[in-house]
N, C-alpha and C positions, 0 to 999 in steps of 0.2 A: 193090103197096104204095106206088104213087105218091101216094096220099092222105096218107101219113105225112109230117108236116112236120118238117124237119131244120133246126135253128138252128146256124150256124157263126159263131164269134166269132174275129176276128183282132186281137190286140194288136200294136201296132207303135210303133217309135220310130227315126227316121232309118235306115230300111231301104228307102229308095226304089229302090235298085238291084235289089232282089228283089221288092218289094211287088206290082208289076203281074203278074209271073209267078205269084205266089201267088194273087192274085185270079182270074186267068184259069183256074187249075187247078180252082177251085171252080165258076165260072160255065160253063165249057166242058163240064162234065158234062151240062148241060141237064136237071138234076133238076127236075121240075115244081113241087115244093112246098118250095122252098128259102127260108130267111130268113138273110141274110148281113149281118153287121155288122162294121165295123172301128173299133177304139178306138185312135186315135193320140195319143201323149203330147205333141204339140206339135212335130213334126218340122220341121227347117229345111233339108231336103235335096231338096225337090221332091215329097215324098210327098203333100202336099195337092193338087197338080195332078193326081196319079194318082187320088186319091179323088174329086175333082170330075168327072173323066172318067167314073167309074162311078156317079155320084150317082143316076141314075135306076134302077139295078139294085140298089143296096145298100138294105137295110132301114133301116139307120141308120149314120151315121159322125160322128165328131167329131175335132177335133185341138186338144187343150189339155193342159196339164200335169196329171198324175194322181199317184197314190200308188204307182205301180209296176205291173209286169206282172200280178200276181195280182189287184190291185184293178181293173185294166182288164177282165180276164176276168170277174170277179164282176159288174161293172157291165153287161157285155154280156149275161150270162145273166139278170140282173134284168129286162132289156128284152126278152128272148127269149120267144117263145110256142111254140117247137117241141116236138114229142113226143120227139125225140132231140136230144141236145146234143153239141157237141164244140168244141174250139178248135184253130186252126191258126195257128202262129206265122208272122210275115210273111217268114220266110226258108225256110219249108217248103212242100211241095206235096201236094195230093191226087193219087191215081191217076185214070185216066180214067173209071172206073165206081164209084168209092168209095161215093158216096152211095146209089146204087141197090143195091149189095151190102148196105150197112148196113141199109137199109130192109127188104130181103128177109129178113135174118137176125134182126132183133129187132123188126120192125114189129108182130109179133103178140104181143109181150110188154110192151106199153107200160104195163100195170098192175103190172109187176114191177120191182124194183130190179135192173136188169141192166147189166153193163158188157161191151162187146164190144171185142176187140182183134185186130189182124191183123198181117201182115208189113209190113216197112218196108225201103226201099232207102236206105242211107246213101250219100251221094255228095259229091264235091269237084270243082267245076268247074275248079279250078286245075290239078289233076293228072290228071283224068279217072278217078280212083279210084272204084270202086263196090263195095258189099258189100250183098247182100240178106240181111236178118235175118228168117227165118221166125218166126212166132209160136210161143212155147214153151208147152207145157201149163201150165195154171195151178197154182201152188203158193204157198200163203200163207207157208210157211216160207222159200221162196226170195225172195218179195217182201219179207220182213222183213230179208233180207240185202242185196239189191240191187234197184234198180228195173229189172226186165227188160222192162217194158212200154215200147214206143217211143211216146211221147206223141202224136205226130200220127196214129197209127193206133188211137187209143182213142176210143170213142163210148159214150154211156150214155143210158138212158131218163130222162125228166124225174122219174119216180118215184125213181130212184137219187139224182139231184141233191137233191131235196127231203129225202130221208132222211139223206144224208151231210152236207149243208151246204156252205157256201162254202169256197173256197180260203183258206188261212191267209195273210193279207196281210203278216204279219211276215217271211215267208220270201221269198227272192229266187231261190234255185237249186233248192230241193227241194220247192216247194209242190205240184207234180204228184205226186211220189212220196208225200208226206204224205197227200194226198187219196186216192190209190189204197189206201194202208194203212188209212185209215178206212173206205173203201168195202169193203175185203175182209172186214170184220167183219159186214157186213149185206147185201152184194150178191152175186149170182151172176155170176161172170166166165166169159165164153164166148170161146174162141179160134177164129179162122178162118184157113185157109191162104191166103186172098186177100191180095194185096199192096194195102195201103190208102193208103200215103203214101210220100213221098220226103223224107228228112231231110238238109238241106244243112249241110256243114261249110265254114267260111270263117274269115278272119282275126279277125273280131269275134264269132265264135260264142260265145254266153254260157257254155255248159258247158265249152268248151275254154279259155276265158280266165279262169275263176273262181278258179283257183289254190287257195291255202290257205283263202281265205274260203269257197269252196264246200265244202271238206271239213269246216270248222267247222260249217257249217249241216247237212250230212249227218249229222254226229255228233249234233246236236240232234234230228234226226228219229228216228234209231235209239234214242236214249235215251227217246223217247216211246213207241215202238211195238215194239221188238225185244228179244230176250233179252239177258241180261248177257254171254253169250258173243259175240254179234255186236257189242255195244257195245265189248267189250274189243279186238276186231280193228280197229274204226274208231279207237279211241284210239291203238292202236299205230301205225297208218298216219299219223295226224295228228301224232304226235310225231316221225316219221322221214321227213323230206322225201325223202331219197335212196331209201328203200324204196318210196315212192309212185312215184317215177320209174322204178325198176327193175321194179315190178309191171307197168306198161304195156309196157315193153320185153320182159319175159319172156313175156307173153301173146301179143304180136305175133310173137315168135320161134317160139313153139309153133305158132301158126297157119301160119307159113311152112314149118316143118319137117314138118308133117303131110302136106304134098303129096309129100314125098320119103321120109320115114321115119315112116310112120303109127304103127308099133308103138313107136317110141322117142322121138317128138317131145317129149312132156312131160318125160321124164327128161333129155333133152339140154338143153332150154330152161332147166330148173331148174339144171343143172350150170353153165350159162353165166351164171347170175344169183346172185352171191355172197351177197346179203342173205338169200336163202331157204335157204341150206345148213343153218343151225342157227337155229331160231326160239325165242323165249322160251317157257317152259313155259306150256301152256294154249292156245297159238296153233296154228292149223291152216292148212297150205298150201291145202287145198281151199276153205276159207272165203275166204281171200285171193283165190284165183283167181275165185271167184264175185263178190266185191266189185268186181273190176276191170271187170266188165260186158262183157268181151271173150270171145266164145264160141269 
């Protein structure tokens, strides 16, 4: 499947401390039919020097102000000619054989609207923390509740992109989830056990620093695509800052307790989390656990 062209697009802004490692994770796979572009939003931190270093290998790069991450990715795909498409943010990494695996798994389905997703390793260089998240079986119901697809491990055919359309450039935090939800209505989603990417957590990590603005946007996404029940749970979380904080703590506590008390971990974690003792009528703990994204 080496004849299958894969287009990778990286949006970037002032991520010079990570950008070269990201670029190398793509090029060092030595995939023979790669088209790689980097769309930089006018960085002032040395990113341009890194891009110049790889000028001969990159299909395209530019560094100038743009209308945000989604707009940069859309621009990259408008320029792309690949049979398979993906984007890789400038702080994330591909695994050593990602592109070869992707070509093997969906290279024979290029005439179909197919989305492939795989496992992802979450990591934090500051603490040496690691967590491998295997790809979960696809469920549209679950996707309408939470974005369980780890974006750097998601790839799709050009046919899928043409049918689903561009990313929504009005969104800042949830444009990937919103695209996956649109895609789920018309595309076939295929999961692989292969580890396809590494997702970096750091102090300026967008998802981790989005705060309430991120939750406001996620509520907008579920109002477009999800059931009234799911919307009600997001509205509850958005109204209650302390509950959102406790939700993360409760889920991490359950993770830790499973190693010691696998049969009672969830019950004990809930007992240690007062906001979940009694919920308003119509709300479900199970749905809240799913929304957390912590498995």
